[in-house]
C-alpha positions in Angstrom: 33.4 94.0 156.6 33.6 92.3 159.9 30.3 91.0 161.1 29.2 89.0 164.1 26.4 86.6 163.6 25.5 85.7 167.2 21.8 86.1 168.0 20.6 89.5 169.0 19.3 90.1 172.5 15.7 91.3 172.6 15.5 94.8 174.1 14.3 94.7 177.7 11.6 97.2 177.0 10.8 96.4 173.4 7.5 98.1 173.5 9.2 101.4 174.3 11.5 100.7 171.3 8.5 100.2 169.1 7.0 103.6 170.1 10.3 105.3 169.4 10.8 103.4 166.1 7.4 104.5 164.8 8.1 108.1 165.5 11.4 107.9 163.6 9.9 106.0 160.6 7.0 108.5 160.3 9.6 111.3 160.3 11.6 109.6 157.6 8.6 108.8 155.4 6.6 112.0 155.8 3.2 111.2 154.4 2.7 107.6 155.6 -1.0 107.5 154.5 0.0 108.4 150.9 2.8 105.9 150.8 0.5 103.2 152.2 -2.1 104.1 149.5 0.6 103.7 146.8 1.5 100.2 148.2 -2.2 99.2 148.3 -2.6 100.4 144.7 0.2 98.1 143.6 -1.2 95.1 145.5 -4.7 95.7 144.1 -3.3 95.7 140.6 -1.5 92.4 141.2 -4.6 91.0 142.9 -6.7 91.7 139.8 -4.2 89.7 137.7 -4.2 86.9 140.2 -8.0 86.7 140.4 -8.2 86.7 136.6 -5.8 83.7 136.4 -7.8 81.8 139.1 -11.1 82.6 137.3 -9.6 80.7 134.2 -9.0 77.7 136.4 -5.2 78.2 136.3 -2.7 78.6 139.1 -1.0 81.8 140.1 2.1 79.8 140.7 4.7 79.7 137.9 5.6 76.1 137.1 8.7 74.7 135.4 10.0 71.2 134.7 13.3 70.2 136.3 14.6 69.2 132.9 14.3 72.9 131.8 16.4 74.0 134.8 19.0 71.3 134.2 19.2 72.3 130.5 19.2 76.0 131.2 16.2 76.5 128.9 13.8 78.3 131.2 12.3 81.1 129.1 12.8 84.8 130.0 9.1 85.1 130.2 8.9 82.4 132.9 11.8 83.9 134.8 10.0 87.3 134.8 6.8 85.5 136.1 8.8 83.8 138.9 10.2 87.2 140.0 6.8 88.8 139.7 5.1 86.1 141.9 8.0 85.2 144.2 7.2 81.5 144.1 7.7 78.4 141.9 6.7 74.8 141.5 9.4 72.6 140.1 7.9 69.5 138.5 9.9 66.3 139.2 12.7 67.9 141.0 13.2 64.2 141.8 11.7 61.3 139.9 8.4 60.3 141.4 9.5 56.8 142.2 12.6 58.0 144.0 10.4 60.4 146.2 8.0 57.6 147.0 10.9 55.3 148.0 12.2 58.1 150.3 8.7 58.4 151.8 8.6 54.7 152.6 12.1 54.9 154.0 11.1 57.8 156.2 8.1 56.0 157.6 10.3 52.9 158.2 12.9 55.1 159.9 10.2 56.6 162.3 8.6 53.2 163.0 11.8 51.2 163.5 12.9 53.8 166.1 9.4 53.9 167.8 9.0 57.7 167.2 5.3 57.6 168.0 6.0 56.3 171.5 8.8 58.8 172.1 7.2 61.9 170.7 6.5 64.5 173.4 4.7 67.1 171.3 5.9 70.4 169.9 9.1 71.6 171.6 8.1 75.3 171.3 5.1 77.5 170.5 6.6 79.2 167.4 3.3 79.3 165.6 1.2 80.0 168.7 0.1 83.5 167.7 -1.7 82.2 164.6 -5.4 81.5 164.4 -4.6 78.0 163.1 -1.3 76.8 164.6 -1.0 73.0 164.7 0.6 71.7 161.6 1.7 68.1 161.5 5.4 69.0 161.6 7.9 66.7 163.4 11.4 67.3 164.7 13.2 64.8 162.5 16.4 66.0 160.8 18.9 63.2 160.0 17.0 60.5 158.1 18.7 59.0 155.1 15.9 60.4 152.9 16.3 64.0 154.1 20.1 63.9 153.8 20.2 62.2 150.5 17.8 64.8 149.1 19.8 67.7 150.6 23.1 66.5 149.0 21.6 65.4 145.6 22.9 67.2 142.5 19.4 67.8 141.3 18.6 69.7 144.5 21.9 71.7 144.1 20.9 72.6 140.5 17.5 73.9 141.6 18.9 75.8 144.6 21.5 77.5 142.3 18.7 78.4 139.8 16.6 79.9 142.6 19.6 81.9 144.1 20.4 83.4 140.7 17.0 85.1 140.6 18.5 87.5 143.2 20.7 90.5 142.7 23.6 89.2 144.7 26.3 91.7 143.8 26.1 95.4 144.4 28.4 98.3 145.4 31.5 96.2 144.8 30.3 93.6 147.3 29.2 90.0 146.6 26.5 89.2 149.2 26.6 85.4 148.5 27.8 82.7 146.2 24.6 81.5 144.3 26.1 78.2 143.2 27.0 76.7 146.7 24.4 76.1 149.3 24.8 75.1 152.9 22.6 72.4 154.4 19.9 74.0 156.5 18.3 71.0 158.2 14.6 71.5 158.9 11.8 69.1 159.9 9.3 66.9 158.1 5.6 67.1 157.7 4.0 63.7 158.2 0.2 63.9 157.7 -1.8 60.7 157.7 -4.8 59.9 155.5 -8.0 60.8 157.3 -6.4 63.8 159.0 -8.6 66.7 160.0 -6.4 69.8 160.5 -7.0 73.5 160.9 -3.8 74.1 158.9 -1.5 77.0 159.6 -2.5 80.7 159.6 -0.9 83.2 157.2 2.5 84.5 158.3 6.1 85.2 157.3 9.2 83.8 158.8 12.8 85.2 158.9 12.1 87.7 161.6 9.1 89.5 163.1 10.0 92.3 165.5 13.4 92.2 163.8 12.0 93.6 160.6 11.3 96.9 162.3 13.8 97.1 165.1 17.2 95.7 163.8 19.5 98.1 162.0 20.4 95.5 159.3 16.7 95.1 158.4 16.3 98.9 158.4 19.0 98.9 155.6 17.3 96.0 153.8 14.0 98.0 153.7 15.6 101.4 153.4 13.6 102.3 150.3 10.3 101.6 152.0 11.3 103.3 155.2 12.3 106.5 153.4 9.2 106.7 151.3 10.6 105.4 148.0 8.5 102.4 147.4 8.7 102.7 143.7 12.5 102.0 144.0 12.2 99.0 146.3 13.5 95.7 144.9 12.6 92.6 146.9 15.3 90.7 145.0 18.2 92.9 146.1 20.2 90.9 148.6 22.1 93.9 149.9 22.4 93.7 153.7 20.2 90.5 154.0 23.2 88.4 155.0 23.8 90.8 158.0 20.4 90.2 159.6 20.2 88.2 162.9 17.1 87.2 164.9 16.4 87.7 168.5 17.2 85.0 171.0 13.9 84.4 172.8 13.9 81.4 175.1 13.6 77.9 173.6 11.9 78.9 170.4 12.6 78.3 166.8 14.6 80.9 164.9 16.6 81.1 161.7 20.4 81.8 161.9 20.9 81.5 158.2 20.0 83.6 155.2 17.5 81.7 153.0 16.8 83.2 149.6 13.8 80.8 149.4 12.0 78.6 151.7 11.0 75.3 150.1 9.9 71.7 150.5 9.9 68.6 148.4 6.7 66.4 148.2 7.1 62.8 149.3 3.5 62.0 148.3 1.0 63.0 145.7 -1.2 65.9 146.8 -4.6 66.8 145.3 -6.3 70.2 145.4 -8.3 71.2 148.5 -6.3 68.7 150.7 -4.6 71.2 153.1 -2.2 72.6 150.6 0.3 75.5 150.9 -1.0 79.0 150.0 1.0 82.1 149.4 0.5 85.8 148.7 2.3 85.8 145.3 3.4 89.4 145.6 6.9 89.9 147.0 6.4 93.6 147.4 3.5 92.9 149.9 6.1 93.1 152.6 5.8 96.9 152.2 2.2 96.7 153.2 3.1 94.6 156.3 5.9 97.0 157.3 3.8 100.2 156.9 0.5 99.0 158.4 1.5 99.5 162.0 2.4 103.1 161.3 -1.2 104.0 160.6 -3.3 105.8 163.3 -5.6 102.9 164.1 -2.8 100.7 165.6 -1.8 101.2 169.2 1.5 103.0 169.5 3.3 100.1 171.2 2.0 97.4 168.9 2.8 96.0 165.5 -0.4 94.4 164.3 -0.1 91.2 166.5 3.7 90.8 166.3 5.2 89.2 169.4 8.8 88.2 170.4 9.8 84.7 169.5 6.9 84.1 167.1 6.3 84.2 163.4 5.0 87.5 161.9 1.2 87.0 161.7 -1.0 88.1 158.8 -4.6 88.6 159.7 -8.0 89.6 158.3 -8.1 92.3 161.0 -4.9 94.1 160.0 -4.1 92.9 156.5 -7.4 92.2 154.7 -6.0 93.0 151.2 -3.2 90.5 151.6 -5.5 87.7 152.9 -7.6 88.1 149.7 -4.5 87.3 147.6 -3.7 83.9 149.2 -3.3 81.4 146.3 -2.9 77.6 146.5 -0.2 75.6 144.9 -1.5 73.3 142.1 -1.9 69.6 142.7 1.5 67.9 143.1 3.1 64.6 142.5 5.7 63.1 144.8 9.1 64.5 143.7 7.8 68.0 142.9 9.3 70.8 144.9 7.8 74.2 145.9 9.7 77.4 146.6 8.8 80.8 148.0 10.8 84.0 148.5 11.9 84.6 152.1 9.5 87.6 152.5 6.5 85.9 150.9 3.4 85.4 153.1 2.3 81.8 153.3 -0.2 79.6 155.0 -1.4 76.0 155.0 -5.1 75.5 154.3 -7.4 73.4 156.6 -8.5 70.0 155.6 -11.2 67.6 156.7 -10.7 63.8 156.4 -7.7 64.1 154.1 -7.5 61.8 151.2 -4.0 60.2 151.0 -0.8 61.1 152.7 0.5 64.7 152.9 4.3 64.2 153.5 7.0 66.7 152.7 10.7 67.4 153.5 11.5 71.1 154.2 14.6 72.0 152.2 15.3 75.7 151.5 17.9 77.5 149.4 20.6 78.9 151.7 23.5 80.2 149.6 27.1 80.4 150.7 28.0 83.5 152.7 29.9 84.2 155.9 26.7 84.1 158.0 25.6 80.7 156.5 29.1 79.1 156.8 29.1 80.0 160.5 25.7 78.3 160.9 26.8 75.3 158.8 29.6 74.6 161.3 27.0 74.3 164.1 24.9 72.1 161.8 27.9 69.8 161.3 28.3 69.4 165.1 24.6 68.6 165.6 24.7 66.2 162.6 27.7 64.3 164.1 25.9 63.6 167.3 22.4 63.2 165.9 21.1 66.2 167.9 18.6 68.9 167.0 20.1 71.8 165.0 20.9 75.0 166.9 17.9 76.9 165.5 15.4 74.4 166.9 14.3 73.3 170.4 16.8 70.8 171.9 14.8 67.6 171.6 17.5 65.2 170.2 15.2 62.3 169.4 17.6 60.8 166.9 20.8 60.7 169.0 20.6 57.0 169.6 18.5 56.0 166.6 19.4 53.1 164.3 19.9 53.8 160.6 20.6 57.5 161.0 22.5 59.1 158.1 26.2 59.3 159.2 29.1 61.5 158.3 30.7 58.8 156.3 27.6 58.8 154.0 28.2 62.4 152.9 29.2 63.0 149.3 31.3 65.9 148.0 28.2 68.2 147.9 27.2 67.3 151.4 30.7 67.9 152.8 31.0 71.3 151.1 27.5 72.2 152.3 28.5 71.5 155.9 31.9 73.4 155.6 33.7 70.1 156.0 35.9 70.4 152.9 38.6 72.3 154.5 
């Protein structure tokens, strides 16, 4: 099918569209209250299991060793748990010493180019609607550490493993190629020892208003929006590669389809040191989508959703989901963490952090027409050292020394930027 992947224009009167959309969805669903109760029952069952695991001092996150992924020996039980929880920790995605060396090279890269003196603060207010909204995330994209990790065969193996958890073929269509990923350049988190941070409030990415208003998302969530929650499969990729996001000023958006968001640890991280939390229930998106249809929400509102912002999850509107937030376990440098693109996530606050908290954001973004189109834009930004198209145009690295250059790409990197012809 022919598909345009240019950004969508936000409707001039989007509040009017919200009112009309709610009427139509209520008509399609019928008994919204009963459907919402069904969803809540499912989440409460999962929450009981999660709470029991935590009470035993264990993590709700499935954990596998990279060696198992490389050897193809991950058990069926573990695969089932990953799909049940929508998240995963991969131990030693990269050897610890390699990750620590990348961390040092990252700090040297920043220092040798005087980043602290140049940095002008956040280039947008993407997280501004969240109660805690000032993570230590910096717009650096083209360091040798980041690019070498992105084009490393070990990263490619893990991305392929993650993609293959999805149902990527249906109705005679192949929605994506699980074994080839584009490079989706994202930023770094660089948190110093002694940091006190409010963290980052619970939210989801990959669209906010879009999840209700765009026709492609209406198809993605068709089982929910027609009252058939029991048939909904969060791992079905059908129509996901057709979704675009609204263009709203100079804000961060995502022009690619990411099966999983992810990051790789560049430092060791202990528990209770401002770690990532998720709601490890992929079906929880149904709760988020149905909640605004209940009678206590103003007709022209979507529980705090705003144009050009992440989709916020709050105690006020989503108390059951907030209860389910679960921390990653303690990590070593070289471990990677992954969470399904619908999964709610947050970063816990920390006071006087012990040690560094440094990560590289590297997701899984499988080959499809939409992602190839964005990869071509990435290649252009990479060549000039500019900010990628999905991020505010800050371009700190354009004149930096020791930036990763096109001649440093290996075969995986060239293919991931659609440069292999």
